[in-house]
C-alpha positions in Angstrom: -139.8 31.2 28.8 -136.1 30.3 27.6 -134.5 32.9 25.5 -132.1 32.4 22.4 -130.2 35.4 20.7 -129.3 34.6 16.8 -126.8 36.0 14.9 -126.0 35.5 11.3 -125.9 36.9 7.9 -127.5 34.3 6.5 -131.2 35.6 7.4 -133.7 36.6 5.1 -135.2 40.1 4.5 -137.7 42.0 2.1 -135.3 42.3 -0.3 -133.5 38.7 -0.1 -136.2 36.4 0.9 -134.8 33.2 0.5 -131.4 34.4 2.0 -130.4 31.8 5.1 -134.2 30.7 5.1 -133.5 27.3 6.8 -132.5 29.4 9.8 -135.5 31.2 9.5 -137.8 28.2 9.3 -135.6 26.6 11.9 -136.2 29.9 14.3 -140.1 29.7 13.9 -140.5 25.7 14.6 -138.1 26.9 18.1 -140.8 29.7 18.8 -142.8 27.2 20.8 -140.5 26.8 23.4 -137.7 29.4 22.8 -138.2 33.6 23.0 -136.0 34.4 20.2 -134.5 38.0 18.9 -132.3 38.0 15.6 -129.1 40.4 14.7 -128.1 39.9 11.2 -124.9 41.4 10.0 -124.4 42.3 6.8 -121.2 43.2 4.8 -121.4 46.6 3.4 -118.9 48.5 0.7 -118.0 51.4 1.3 -118.1 51.0 5.2 -120.2 54.2 5.5 -122.6 53.4 3.3 -125.9 53.2 4.7 -128.1 49.5 4.7 -131.7 50.0 5.4 -133.0 46.6 5.1 -136.2 45.3 5.9 -137.4 41.9 7.7 -140.2 40.2 6.1 -143.7 40.5 7.3 -143.3 36.7 9.0 -140.2 37.6 10.7 -141.2 40.6 12.7 -141.4 38.5 15.5 -138.3 38.3 16.1 -137.3 42.2 16.0 -134.2 41.8 13.7 -131.9 44.3 13.3 -129.5 44.2 10.5 -126.2 45.3 11.0 -124.0 47.0 8.5 -120.2 45.9 8.7 -117.3 46.6 6.6 -116.0 43.6 4.9 -112.6 43.6 3.0 -113.0 41.1 -0.2 -110.4 38.5 -0.9 -108.1 39.8 1.3 -109.5 40.1 4.5 -109.3 36.8 6.3 -107.1 38.6 8.8 -109.3 41.4 9.8 -113.1 40.8 8.8 -113.8 38.8 12.0 -112.7 41.7 14.0 -114.2 44.2 11.9 -117.4 42.2 12.2 -117.1 42.1 15.8 -116.7 46.3 16.1 -119.9 47.2 14.2 -122.0 44.6 16.1 -120.8 45.1 19.7 -123.0 47.9 20.0 -126.2 46.0 19.1 -125.0 42.4 20.8 -124.3 44.6 24.0 -127.7 45.9 23.9 -129.6 42.8 23.8 -127.4 40.8 26.5 -128.5 43.8 28.5 -132.5 44.2 27.9 -133.1 40.7 25.9 -130.9 38.4 28.4 -130.1 35.6 26.5 -129.8 32.1 28.0 -127.6 31.4 24.7 -126.7 32.7 21.7 -127.0 30.7 18.2 -124.6 31.8 15.5 -125.0 30.3 12.1 -121.7 30.5 9.4 -118.0 30.5 11.0 -116.2 33.1 9.6 -116.5 35.6 9.8 -119.7 35.4 11.7 -119.2 32.7 14.2 -115.5 34.4 15.1 -116.5 37.8 15.8 -119.7 36.4 18.2 -117.4 33.7 19.5 -115.2 37.4 20.8 -118.6 39.0 22.0 -119.9 35.9 24.0 -116.9 35.6 26.1 -116.8 39.1 26.4 -120.3 39.1 27.8 -120.0 35.5 29.6 -122.7 34.0 27.2 -122.9 30.5 25.8 -122.3 30.0 22.4 -123.6 27.5 19.9 -122.3 27.6 16.3 -123.7 26.1 13.1 -121.6 25.3 10.3 -123.5 25.1 6.9 -120.9 23.7 4.4 -118.6 26.4 2.4 -117.7 28.2 5.6 -115.8 24.7 7.0 -114.9 23.1 3.4 -114.2 26.1 1.9 -112.4 28.3 4.5 -110.6 25.5 6.1 -107.9 25.8 3.4 -107.0 29.3 4.5 -104.7 29.2 7.4 -105.6 32.4 8.8 -109.2 31.8 8.6 -108.4 28.2 10.1 -107.0 29.3 13.4 -109.8 31.7 13.8 -112.4 29.1 13.3 -110.9 26.3 15.2 -110.6 29.1 18.0 -113.9 29.9 18.2 -115.2 26.0 18.1 -112.9 25.8 21.4 -114.4 28.5 22.9 -118.3 27.4 22.5 -120.6 24.8 24.0 -121.3 23.2 21.0 -120.9 23.2 17.0 -124.1 22.2 14.8 -122.6 20.5 11.8 -125.5 20.0 9.0 -123.8 16.8 8.3 -120.8 14.2 9.4 -118.4 14.9 6.7 -118.3 18.8 7.9 -117.7 17.3 11.6 -115.3 15.3 10.2 -113.2 18.6 8.2 -113.7 20.3 11.6 -112.0 18.0 13.8 -109.3 16.9 11.4 -108.7 20.4 11.2 -108.2 20.6 15.0 -111.7 21.1 16.8 -112.7 19.2 19.4 -114.7 16.4 18.6 -117.5 16.1 21.7 -118.7 19.4 21.0 -119.4 18.6 17.3 -123.2 18.0 16.8 -124.3 16.6 13.3 -128.3 17.6 12.6 -129.1 17.4 9.2 -131.3 20.4 8.0 -135.1 19.7 8.3 -137.5 19.3 5.2 -141.0 21.0 5.0 -143.1 17.4 5.1 -146.2 19.7 3.9 -145.0 20.0 0.6 -142.1 17.5 0.1 -144.2 14.1 0.4 -144.8 11.1 -1.9 -147.9 11.6 -4.1 -149.0 10.5 -7.2 -146.4 10.1 -9.9 -149.1 10.0 -12.8 -151.2 12.6 -11.4 -148.2 15.0 -11.2 -147.3 14.3 -14.5 -150.7 15.0 -15.6 -150.6 18.3 -13.8 -147.0 19.2 -15.6 -148.1 18.5 -18.8 -145.5 15.6 -19.0 -145.7 12.2 -20.8 -147.0 9.4 -18.7 -143.6 7.5 -19.7 -141.1 9.9 -20.8 -138.2 9.4 -18.5 -137.3 12.9 -16.6 -134.5 14.0 -15.2 -134.4 16.6 -12.3 -132.1 19.2 -11.3 -132.6 21.8 -8.4 -130.2 24.4 -7.3 -128.1 27.5 -7.9 -126.6 27.9 -11.4 -123.4 28.5 -9.8 -119.5 26.7 -11.0 -119.1 24.6 -8.1 -122.7 22.6 -8.9 -121.0 21.8 -11.8 -124.7 22.2 -14.4 -122.7 22.2 -17.6 -121.6 18.3 -16.8 -125.0 17.4 -16.1 -126.2 19.4 -19.5 -123.4 17.2 -21.3 -124.5 14.3 -19.8 -127.7 14.2 -20.5 -127.2 14.7 -24.1 -124.9 11.8 -24.3 -127.4 9.9 -23.0 -129.7 10.6 -25.6 -127.5 9.6 -27.7 -126.8 6.8 -26.3 -130.5 5.9 -26.3 -131.1 7.1 -29.9 -128.2 4.6 -31.0 -130.3 1.8 -29.5 -134.0 3.1 -30.8 -134.8 4.0 -27.3 -136.8 7.3 -26.4 -135.3 10.4 -25.3 -134.9 11.7 -21.8 -135.6 14.8 -20.8 -134.0 17.3 -18.4 -135.3 19.8 -16.0 -133.4 22.6 -14.5 -134.7 24.4 -11.6 -133.0 27.5 -10.7 -131.3 30.5 -11.4 -127.6 32.0 -11.2 -124.8 33.2 -12.8 -124.3 30.7 -15.4 -127.9 30.6 -16.6 -126.9 31.9 -19.9 -124.0 29.7 -20.6 -126.0 27.0 -19.8 -128.5 28.0 -22.6 -125.6 27.9 -24.8 -124.3 24.7 -24.0 -128.0 23.3 -24.4 -128.1 24.9 -27.8 -124.6 23.4 -29.1 -125.6 19.7 -27.7 -128.2 19.9 -30.2 -131.3 18.3 -27.6 -132.6 21.8 -27.1 -136.1 20.2 -27.1 -135.5 17.8 -24.8 -134.1 20.7 -21.9 -136.5 22.5 -19.6 -134.3 25.7 -18.6 -136.6 27.3 -15.9 -135.9 29.9 -13.2 -136.7 29.4 -9.3 -140.0 27.6 -8.4 -141.7 27.6 -5.0 -141.5 24.4 -3.0 -145.1 23.2 -3.6 -143.8 23.3 -7.7 -140.2 21.9 -7.1 -142.1 18.9 -4.8 -144.3 18.4 -7.7 -141.4 18.3 -10.4 -139.7 15.5 -7.4 -143.2 13.6 -7.5 -143.4 13.8 -11.3 -139.5 13.1 -12.3 -137.6 9.9 -12.5 -134.2 10.9 -11.1 -133.0 13.9 -9.0 -129.5 14.8 -10.3 -126.3 16.6 -9.0 -123.2 17.4 -10.4 -121.8 19.2 -7.8 -117.6 19.6 -7.2 -118.3 20.0 -3.7 -121.1 20.1 -1.2 -122.2 20.1 2.3 -125.4 18.3 2.6 -127.7 19.6 -0.4 -131.2 20.3 1.1 -132.5 19.2 -1.9 -131.6 15.8 -1.3 -133.7 15.6 2.0 -136.4 17.1 -0.1 -136.1 14.2 -2.4 -135.9 11.6 0.2 -138.8 12.8 1.5 -140.9 12.5 -2.0 -139.2 9.1 -2.4 -137.4 10.2 -5.6 -134.0 8.2 -6.1 -130.6 10.5 -6.4 -127.6 10.2 -9.1 -124.9 12.6 -8.0 -121.2 12.9 -7.4 -119.8 11.5 -4.3 -119.2 14.9 -2.7 -119.4 16.5 1.0 -122.1 14.4 3.2 -124.3 13.1 0.4 -122.8 9.2 0.8 -124.2 9.7 4.3 -127.6 9.0 3.2 -127.4 8.4 -0.5 -126.1 5.0 1.0 -127.0 2.3 -1.0 -128.6 1.7 -4.2 -132.4 1.6 -3.4 -131.6 5.4 -2.6 -129.9 6.0 -5.8 -126.0 6.2 -6.8 -122.9 8.2 -6.7 -119.6 8.6 -8.9 -116.9 10.7 -8.8 -117.0 14.3 -9.3 -116.0 15.5 -13.0 -116.2 12.5 -14.4 -118.5 12.6 -17.1 -118.8 8.9 -18.5 -119.0 7.7 -14.9 -122.2 9.6 -14.2 -123.8 8.8 -17.9 -123.4 5.2 -16.8 -125.0 5.5 -13.3 -127.8 7.5 -15.2 -128.5 4.6 -17.3 -128.1 2.3 -14.5 -130.8 3.9 -12.4 -133.2 4.8 -15.5 -133.0 0.9 -15.7 -134.5 0.5 -12.4 -137.3 1.9 -10.4 -137.1 5.6 -9.9 -138.9 6.0 -6.2 -137.9 4.4 -3.4 -139.4 0.3 -2.6 -142.3 0.9 0.0 -140.8 1.1 3.5 -137.4 2.2 2.5 -138.8 6.0 2.2 -137.9 8.4 5.1 -140.7 10.5 4.6 -143.0 8.4 6.5 -142.4 8.9 10.0 -141.3 12.4 9.6 -137.6 11.6 10.2 -136.5 14.8 8.2 -139.0 17.1 8.9 -138.4 20.6 10.7 -140.0 19.6 14.2 -137.6 16.4 14.0 -134.6 18.7 13.5 -135.8 21.6 15.7 -136.3 18.9 18.9 -132.7 18.4 18.5 -131.0 22.1 18.2 -133.3 22.4 21.5 -131.4 19.7 23.0 -128.2 20.9 22.2 -129.3 24.6 23.0 -130.5 23.4 26.4 -127.2 21.5 27.3 -125.4 24.8 26.3 -127.5 27.2 28.6 -127.4 24.6 31.2 -131.0 24.6 31.6 
C-alpha cells in the first residue's frame, strides 16, 4: 500500500476536536488507498512548556505525534519556519527512516509548509502543499513570509488550493502556475443533503412560513457578523413599514465577538427575532439549512468557506459578500446573490431580492444529487495529485 506522511498544525486532538477537522476527514477517506501517519506541530510559548496533547480516539489509526514548537508572535515572520523545522526535524527524520513515505502532504503554507519544504528537500521525499485561505490571502502581504512561501511552492511537486482565488493569488505573487491544483473541500452528504423543508421547520419549532436567515461560522471580525445583525434589523424595519411579517435571524457558531454581538442585537431592537446560538453538530446545522430561506455571509475576506458547499449540498441559496473564491460557485441568481464587502445597503437590497424569489435551488441545479461535492470526490482528486507527485 502507498504511504503518506501528513504534517500540519491543523489537525484535531482530544482538547480541540474540530481543529483542522477537514484535514482529518480527508485522511480518513484516503485510508482506503494510503497508509497514513501524522505529525502535528503546535506552537507553544514559552518554548520549554510541555504540551501533552492526545489524539481523538478515531485518529489513533494515524499514530499522530504532536510536536511542541517555539513560536515568536507578531515579529516572527523571519524565523518561525526555521524554529519549526528545527523542532520537527527529529520526528520527521524518524518517520522517513521507519515509515518510508512515498510523499509528504502538508497543510498551511507558513510556517508549516516552509518548514516542511526544507525537511522534505533534505530527505529527498516529494512534497505536496495545501493552502487553506488565510495562509495565502493574509500572509502574502508580508514580504518576508511571501518570499518564503513562494520558495516553498517552487520546491513542491504540487500545491493544492482550496479555491481558484487562492491559486490566482499565489500565481500573482510569483508561484509557478502549473503545480497549482484547485480542489474544493468535501461535504459529508450523509448530513448535508436536501430534505423536506416543512418537516425540518417542524422539528425546529419554526413557523411554517416565517422567513429565516441563517449564519454559520466563527464569531470573528473577519466574518463581520455585526453587519449581518444591522442588515437584519434594517430589513425588518423596511418590512414593518410595508406591513410585512418580520424575518428571523439564526446565528450558529462561537468566538470572541459573541458578547459584542449580543449587545448589538439588543440595541437594534429586534432581539425577539434573533437566535444567537452556540456551535451545533453537523447534523443539526444541516437541519437548519434545510429549514432556512437563505445562508448569509458578510465576511471581509475568505478563501472558499466550506459552509457554502454545505448549503449548496442542501440546496439552500446564499447571500454573501463577494470575497475570495465565493463567486466561483455562487455564480448565478439561482444559487444566490453577491454584494460588495462592507456595503450594508447593498446587502439589505440583496436580502430583499433573494427573499422575493425561491429559497432553494430549482430542480436539477443543486450539485448534491450526484455527490459532486462529497468527500469521496474530493479525496479522489487528492489521490491523483499525490500519486503523480510520488511517481506512482
